[in-house]
N, C-alpha and C positions, 0 to 999 in steps of 0.2 A: 586125850593122849595118855597112855599108860605111863607109869613111873619107869618101867623098863625102857620104853621107847624114848622117853625124855632123857634118861641117862645115856642111852646109845647116841642120841643126837648130840648131846653135850660132849661126849667123848670124841665123836667125829669132828665136831667143830674145833675142839682143842688140838687135834692133829693137823688141821689145815693152817699153815702159817699165815700170819697177818699180811706178809708180803704178797701172797697170792691174790689178795684183794686190792693191793695198791695199783695205781695206774702206772703205766710204763712211760718212759721218756718218749716224746714224739717230736718229729721234725716236719715242718711244712713250708711251702713257699707259695705266695700269691702269684708269682711270676712263672713258675714251672709246674707241670703236672707229672705225676709219676708215670714212667714209661712212655711219655710223650716226647716228641721232637722239641729240642731247645730252639727258641727263636733267635733270629739274627742279632737282636740287641745284645744277647749274652755270649755271642761267638767271638773268638779272638780276632784281632785285626793285625794280620801278619802271616807269614808262612803260606801265603796264597789264599788266606781267608780274609773276608772283608766285613767282619762284624763290627759292632760298636764296643765290644769287650767290657760291658757293664756287668758287675756281679749282681745276681738276683737277690731279692729280699728273702730272708729266711726267718723262721720263728720256731721256737721250741717251748715245750711245757712238760710238767710232771717230772722235774729233776728229782733224783733220789735224795734222801736225807744224807747230809754230809757233803753235799756238793759245795766246793769252794771256788770253782771257776769252770769255764767252758772253753772248748776249742771247736773250730769248724774246719773241715777238710773237704776238698773235692779231688777225686781221683779217677783216672781213666784206666781200668785194667786191660783194655783192648789195644792200647797203643803198641805199635810194633817195635818195642824196645827190649823185650824180654823181662822188663820190670815195671811196666805200666808208666803212667805219667801223672805227676802231681800238678794240679791246676790252681790250688789255693790252700793256704794254711794260715789260719788265724788262731792265736792262742792267747792265754792270760785275759780272757774275757771275764769280767767280774760276775760272780754268781747272781747278782741282782739283775743282770741283763738277760733278756729272753728273746732277743731278736737282733738281726742286722738289717739295716735299711738297704734298699736297692742302691748300688754304687759304693757300698762300704769298702769294697775291695780295691778302690782306686789307690794310687800311690800317695795320695794326700792323707796323712795320718789323722787329720781332723775328722775324716769320715768314719773312723772306728770309735767304739766306746773308749773312754779314758782308761788307760792301762793296758789295753789290748795291743798285740804285736802281730805282724805278718811275717811269715817265713818265706824263704826262697822257694820258688816253684821250679819245675823242670824247664821253664823258659829261661831260667837263670836270673830271675829278679823277684823282688817282693811284690805282692799284690795279686789280684785275681788275673788269671789268664784263661780265657774262655776256650771252648772246644775248637779244635782245628785238626781233625783227623786227615789222613792222606786222601786225596781225591779218588773217588771210586771205591774206597774201602767200605766194608759193611758198616752199619750203624754202630758207633761206639757207645758204651755205657759210661755215664758220668755219675759216680757215686758221691752224693752229698751226705756228710755225716756230722752230727753234733756229738761231742764227747763231754760227758759230765765228769769232772776231775775232783780228786780228793785233796788237791793242793791249790793254794792261791795263785801260784805262778809256777810254770815249768822252768827249769834251770837249763837253758840252752844258750849258746853264744848267738850273737846277732846274725852271724853268717852261717848258722847251722843248716845242714842239708835237710831235705824233706825226710830222709830216712832217720836222721837223728831226732827230729821233732816227733816223728811217728813212734819211735822207740820210747821216748819219754812220755808221750800220751798213753801208750799201752801200759806202761809201768804205773801210771797214776789214775787209770780210768775206773770210774764207778759204774757207768752205763753209757751206751751209745744209742742213737737212733739214726736211721738212714732212709733215703729214698734215692731212686735212680731215674735219671732222664737220659735221653739219647740224642745223638746227632751224627749225621753223615752229610757228605757233599759229593 
């Protein structure tokens, strides 16, 4: 390799930021497949649905530097409300935690990592509320998202709406990772 080629290669390498080589935050679930139909175990039990309403296990990795906590949200943009439907909000998950076990979204606070909190869903309660779209509607998309945050805890009241939690997550987000699963009946 000539000196000129070596200098050119070094110059190009200097222009490529180190972040381009860093791995991105990812989110996976052993219980759900991307773009696949959600199983009855994870479907809401109510509003005409007869699922078991168990939250799926989730795992994430490659959090960016500076991550101090995580949040997990599940949102249905296809709900016929004009504003979608929030199915689960978990926040103040310590930065040392990289997964939620199946069933962590129960109303039993012991199922969550220490320090984590659940926000009110559009079902009007805390905890996981599984899919339950209107009978005969097209398959709805359920967007599972992990948020890496630059704060240890988000500052919201215990009765905060999903919109308020979402606003605070967006204001403190370093990175997100998502996947979408589907359900109809």
